[in-house]
N, CA, C and O of each residue as an XYZ file, in Angstrom:
428
protein
N     -30.769    -13.792     -9.370
C     -30.100    -12.761     -8.603
C     -28.810    -12.364     -9.323
O     -28.119    -13.220     -9.877
N     -28.494    -11.101     -9.318
C     -27.303    -10.568     -9.988
C     -26.115    -10.666     -9.043
O     -26.134    -10.081     -7.960
N     -25.062    -11.414     -9.451
C     -23.887    -11.596     -8.591
C     -22.783    -10.593     -8.870
O     -21.734    -10.651     -8.227
N     -22.982     -9.673     -9.811
C     -21.927     -8.703    -10.118
C     -21.816     -7.703     -8.970
O     -22.798     -7.430     -8.281
N     -20.609     -7.154     -8.768
C     -20.411     -6.223     -7.651
C     -21.282     -4.976     -7.793
O     -21.507     -4.470     -8.892
N     -21.752     -4.510     -6.671
C     -22.520     -3.279     -6.633
C     -21.564     -2.099     -6.704
O     -20.420     -2.198     -6.260
N     -22.018     -0.999     -7.251
C     -21.167      0.192     -7.316
C     -21.257      1.027     -6.046
O     -20.562      2.035     -5.919
N     -22.096      0.624     -5.117
C     -22.166      1.342     -3.845
C     -22.315      0.342     -2.711
O     -22.728     -0.798     -2.926
N     -21.986      0.764     -1.529
C     -22.083     -0.119     -0.377
C     -20.894     -1.056     -0.280
O     -19.976     -0.984     -1.096
N     -20.904     -1.935      0.713
C     -19.808     -2.864      0.953
C     -19.670     -3.911     -0.141
O     -18.595     -4.482     -0.323
N     -20.752     -4.166     -0.873
C     -20.734     -5.212     -1.880
C     -19.768     -4.911     -3.024
O     -19.373     -5.832     -3.739
N     -19.381     -3.669     -3.218
C     -18.478     -3.319     -4.309
C     -17.016     -3.521     -3.976
O     -16.149     -3.249     -4.807
N     -16.724     -3.995     -2.770
C     -15.328     -4.141     -2.340
C     -15.055     -5.569     -1.873
O     -15.954     -6.289     -1.438
N     -13.788     -5.949     -1.978
C     -13.364     -7.250     -1.479
C     -13.172     -7.165      0.033
O     -13.339     -6.099      0.624
N     -12.831     -8.263      0.643
C     -12.661     -8.301      2.095
C     -11.578     -7.340      2.562
O     -11.710     -6.753      3.636
N     -10.512     -7.161      1.790
C      -9.427     -6.259      2.177
C      -9.723     -4.799      1.903
O      -8.882     -3.942      2.177
N     -10.899     -4.492      1.369
C     -11.264     -3.109      1.104
C     -11.005     -2.659     -0.319
O     -11.432     -1.570     -0.704
N     -10.310     -3.473     -1.115
C     -10.048     -3.101     -2.508
C     -11.320     -3.288     -3.324
O     -12.204     -4.064     -2.961
N     -11.391     -2.557     -4.436
C     -12.544     -2.730     -5.313
C     -12.552     -4.142     -5.876
O     -11.517     -4.668     -6.284
N     -13.719     -4.742     -5.893
C     -13.874     -6.084     -6.439
C     -13.753     -6.042     -7.957
O     -14.020     -5.013     -8.579
N     -13.353     -7.154     -8.545
C     -13.233     -7.233     -9.992
C     -14.588     -6.898    -10.622
O     -15.627     -7.402    -10.193
N     -14.559     -6.064    -11.617
C     -15.792     -5.654    -12.286
C     -16.359     -4.350    -11.759
O     -17.245     -3.773    -12.388
N     -15.877     -3.870    -10.627
C     -16.343     -2.611    -10.074
C     -15.460     -1.498    -10.632
O     -14.251     -1.484    -10.402
N     -16.052     -0.592    -11.346
C     -15.287      0.482    -11.990
C     -14.857      1.562    -11.025
O     -14.075      2.437    -11.396
N     -15.341      1.527     -9.802
C     -15.002      2.575     -8.845
C     -15.823      3.824     -9.106
O     -16.865      3.772     -9.759
N     -15.349      4.935     -8.595
C     -16.084      6.190     -8.749
C     -15.791      6.861    -10.075
O     -14.944      6.402    -10.840
N     -16.497      7.952    -10.344
C     -16.314      8.646    -11.619
C     -15.046      9.487    -11.667
O     -14.660      9.954    -12.738
N     -14.393      9.688    -10.530
C     -13.198     10.526    -10.510
C     -13.566     11.993    -10.442
O     -14.731     12.344    -10.257
N     -12.579     12.837    -10.589
C     -12.780     14.274    -10.506
C     -13.176     14.805    -11.880
O     -12.390     14.702    -12.821
N     -14.370     15.368    -12.018
C     -14.802     15.847    -13.335
C     -14.022     17.063    -13.826
O     -14.069     17.386    -15.013
N     -13.306     17.741    -12.933
C     -12.561     18.942    -13.310
C     -11.068     18.683    -13.513
O     -10.332     19.593    -13.892
N     -10.619     17.468    -13.269
C      -9.187     17.170    -13.298
C      -8.558     17.458    -14.663
O      -7.441     17.972    -14.729
N      -9.243     17.141    -15.726
C      -8.685     17.347    -17.071
C      -8.478     18.836    -17.339
O      -7.453     19.242    -17.887
N      -9.462     19.643    -16.947
C      -9.356     21.099    -17.155
C      -8.247     21.687    -16.287
O      -7.479     22.534    -16.743
N      -8.165     21.238    -15.042
C      -7.122     21.719    -14.138
C      -5.743     21.361    -14.691
O      -4.818     22.171    -14.617
N      -5.599     20.167    -15.238
C      -4.322     19.749    -15.819
C      -3.938     20.650    -16.985
O      -2.768     21.008    -17.129
N      -4.908     21.023    -17.824
C      -4.625     21.917    -18.956
C      -4.213     23.303    -18.465
O      -3.277     23.898    -18.999
N      -4.904     23.813    -17.459
C      -4.565     25.122    -16.905
C      -3.183     25.104    -16.251
O      -2.408     26.050    -16.396
N      -2.886     24.035    -15.540
C      -1.577     23.923    -14.895
C      -0.464     23.855    -15.942
O       0.599     24.449    -15.758
N      -0.702     23.142    -17.028
C       0.285     23.067    -18.111
C       0.518     24.446    -18.710
O       1.656     24.831    -18.978
N      -0.571     25.191    -18.918
C      -0.440     26.543    -19.467
C       0.328     27.449    -18.513
O       1.132     28.274    -18.949
N       0.089     27.300    -17.232
C       0.798     28.102    -16.230
C       2.292     27.787    -16.239
O       3.121     28.696    -16.198
N       2.633     26.505    -16.292
C       4.044     26.127    -16.337
C       4.729     26.653    -17.592
O       5.903     27.021    -17.554
N       4.005     26.688    -18.694
C       4.586     27.212    -19.939
C       4.765     28.729    -19.878
O       5.696     29.272    -20.472
N       3.873     29.410    -19.160
C       3.894     30.876    -19.117
C       4.914     31.433    -18.132
O       5.419     32.538    -18.326
N       5.219     30.687    -17.083
C       6.107     31.190    -16.028
C       7.481     30.539    -16.183
O       7.616     29.317    -16.125
N       8.483     31.371    -16.379
C       9.845     30.867    -16.523
C      10.506     30.773    -15.149
O      10.017     31.361    -14.185
N      11.603     30.045    -15.054
C      12.337     30.011    -13.784
C      12.771     31.412    -13.327
O      12.786     31.700    -12.130
N      13.122     32.276    -14.282
C      13.498     33.648    -13.907
C      12.303     34.417    -13.351
O      12.453     35.210    -12.422
N      11.111     34.185    -13.918
C       9.896     34.811    -13.385
C       9.662     34.384    -11.942
O       9.353     35.202    -11.076
N       9.816     33.097    -11.705
C       9.607     32.576    -10.358
C      10.621     33.163     -9.380
O      10.269     33.512     -8.253
N      11.873     33.271     -9.807
C      12.899     33.877     -8.951
C      12.553     35.326     -8.634
O      12.761     35.782     -7.510
N      12.029     36.050     -9.613
C      11.658     37.452     -9.390
C      10.503     37.562     -8.390
O      10.499     38.445     -7.532
N       9.541     36.674     -8.505
C       8.402     36.695     -7.578
C       8.871     36.381     -6.164
O       8.464     37.044     -5.210
N       9.724     35.372     -6.026
C      10.236     35.016     -4.698
C      11.073     36.157     -4.130
O      11.004     36.440     -2.934
N      11.867     36.816     -4.983
C      12.677     37.947     -4.517
C      11.784     39.079     -4.019
O      12.084     39.707     -3.003
N      10.695     39.341     -4.726
C       9.758     40.385     -4.303
C       9.079     40.001     -2.989
O       8.886     40.843     -2.113
N       8.724     38.737     -2.862
C       8.101     38.254     -1.627
C       9.083     38.377     -0.462
O       8.707     38.801      0.631
N      10.324     38.010     -0.698
C      11.351     38.127      0.337
C      11.581     39.587      0.731
O      11.718     39.899      1.914
N      11.623     40.467     -0.250
C      11.822     41.889      0.029
C      10.670     42.440      0.884
O      10.890     43.195      1.830
N       9.439     42.044      0.530
C       8.279     42.485      1.309
C       8.343     41.940      2.734
O       8.057     42.655      3.695
N       8.718     40.675      2.858
C       8.812     40.061      4.186
C       9.860     40.763      5.035
O       9.628     41.033      6.214
N      11.010     41.060      4.444
C      12.063     41.764      5.171
C      11.638     43.178      5.535
O      12.120     43.735      6.521
N      10.742     43.762      4.750
C      10.250     45.105      5.020
C       9.160     45.158      6.075
O       8.650     46.234      6.387
N       8.801     44.013      6.626
C       7.808     44.000      7.701
C       6.427     43.532      7.297
O       5.510     43.557      8.119
N       6.249     43.108      6.059
C       4.947     42.610      5.606
C       4.732     41.221      6.209
O       5.338     40.240      5.778
N       3.860     41.161      7.212
C       3.649     39.916      7.950
C       3.056     38.839      7.043
O       3.445     37.674      7.131
N       2.127     39.216      6.179
C       1.523     38.231      5.276
C       2.575     37.643      4.339
O       2.561     36.442      4.073
N       3.476     38.470      3.841
C       4.544     37.991      2.965
C       5.485     37.066      3.733
O       5.903     36.031      3.212
N       5.816     37.431      4.954
C       6.687     36.589      5.772
C       6.024     35.246      6.057
O       6.670     34.200      5.986
N       4.737     35.278      6.378
C       3.996     34.044      6.661
C       3.986     33.143      5.425
O       4.239     31.942      5.522
N       3.692     33.727      4.269
C       3.659     32.957      3.019
C       5.020     32.341      2.724
O       5.115     31.163      2.380
N       6.059     33.132      2.859
C       7.408     32.660      2.583
C       7.794     31.516      3.526
O       8.311     30.488      3.088
N       7.542     31.702      4.806
C       7.900     30.673      5.778
C       7.081     29.400      5.588
O       7.613     28.298      5.725
N       5.797     29.538      5.276
C       4.983     28.352      5.068
C       5.414     27.592      3.826
O       5.363     26.362      3.802
N       5.836     28.307      2.800
C       6.316     27.637      1.585
C       7.657     26.952      1.828
O       7.923     25.889      1.268
N       8.492     27.551      2.649
C       9.808     26.978      2.915
C       9.758     25.866      3.961
O      10.390     24.823      3.792
N       9.014     26.085      5.032
C       9.037     25.172      6.173
C       7.783     24.331      6.320
O       7.758     23.391      7.114
N       6.750     24.654      5.569
C       5.476     23.966      5.720
C       4.610     24.693      6.722
O       5.096     25.555      7.455
N       3.334     24.358      6.763
C       2.433     25.048      7.694
C       2.796     24.739      9.141
O       3.294     23.655      9.444
N       2.549     25.686     10.024
C       2.871     25.442     11.432
C       1.974     24.354     12.008
O       0.808     24.219     11.636
N       2.541     23.593     12.912
C       1.771     22.555     13.582
C       1.233     23.108     14.895
O       1.907     23.860     15.599
N       0.015     22.719     15.203
C      -0.568     23.140     16.477
C       0.126     22.358     17.591
O       0.134     21.127     17.593
N       0.690     23.076     18.508
C       1.399     22.434     19.604
C       0.728     22.777     20.924
O       0.416     23.935     21.202
N       0.519     21.775     21.706
C      -0.013     21.980     23.043
C       1.160     21.789     24.005
O       1.500     20.667     24.377
N       1.767     22.908     24.399
C       2.970     22.839     25.208
C       2.722     22.190     26.559
O       3.590     21.478     27.064
N       1.568     22.418     27.151
C       1.267     21.808     28.448
C       1.220     20.293     28.292
O       1.753     19.563     29.127
N       0.587     19.824     27.232
C       0.494     18.386     26.991
C       1.883     17.783     26.752
O       2.201     16.712     27.270
N       2.691     18.474     25.975
C       4.045     17.989     25.719
C       4.867     17.963     27.002
O       5.606     17.009     27.247
N       4.743     19.012     27.828
C       5.481     19.086     29.085
C       5.069     17.954     30.021
O       5.917     17.318     30.646
N       3.769     17.708     30.114
C       3.290     16.620     30.967
C       3.797     15.277     30.471
O       4.153     14.415     31.275
N       3.834     15.087     29.163
C       4.356     13.847     28.596
C       5.827     13.652     28.919
O       6.262     12.549     29.248
N       6.591     14.743     28.822
C       8.014     14.668     29.158
C       8.209     14.367     30.636
O       9.088     13.586     31.000
N       7.397     14.981     31.488
C       7.489     14.721     32.928
C       7.184     13.258     33.243
O       7.832     12.653     34.096
N       6.197     12.695     32.552
C       5.858     11.287     32.758
C       7.006     10.377     32.329
O       7.299      9.388     33.001
N       7.652     10.708     31.216
C       8.787      9.909     30.754
C       9.945      9.981     31.739
O      10.592      8.971     32.018
N      10.205     11.166     32.264
C      11.288     11.329     33.241
C      10.974     10.549     34.506
O      11.850      9.888     35.064
N       9.721     10.623     34.964
C       9.330      9.893     36.175
C       9.466      8.391     35.950
O       9.922      7.675     36.841
N       9.081      7.907     34.785
C       9.199      6.476     34.485
C      10.663      6.053     34.447
O      11.010      4.971     34.921
N      11.516      6.894     33.889
C      12.950      6.588     33.832
C      13.543      6.554     35.240
O      14.371      5.700     35.557
N      13.109      7.488     36.073
C      13.617      7.538     37.446
C      13.172      6.309     38.232
O      13.922      5.793     39.060
N      11.958      5.844     37.973
C      11.460      4.638     38.652
C      12.279      3.417     38.267
O      12.474      2.510     39.076
N      12.751      3.396     37.041
C      13.579      2.284     36.572
C      15.044      2.456     36.959
O      15.866      1.576     36.705
N      15.366      3.585     37.572
C      16.729      3.860     37.982
C      17.616      4.394     36.858
O      18.841      4.396     36.981
N      17.009      4.841     35.774
C      17.766      5.367     34.640
C      17.998      6.856     34.848
O      17.230      7.531     35.533
N      19.058      7.349     34.250
C      19.321      8.784     34.286
C      18.908      9.385     32.947
O      18.929      8.714     31.915
N      18.546     10.614     32.983
C      18.144     11.285     31.749
C      19.050     12.376     31.402
O      18.852     13.044     30.388
């Protein structure tokens, strides 16, 4: 019987979930090398002044009422919006207040 780790299934991992010794893991991303070369070329082609000009144009469009430009600018600056369930948040706050009141605490 072959005692070497399997490359698939639970047998390829140790108890803690790490790859067992001798297991090479997966093949990785076959496109990563090409993407890295393209990204390097992009960084070489775009200067900091170019980037400032693009951001200035995006800002000008956003200020002019271009909703897509405003959305792009805000998402780049603040991150994507989070889905908020206001009713759920309100109910959670009400529960916390009720629990505090039961304990005699003030909020």
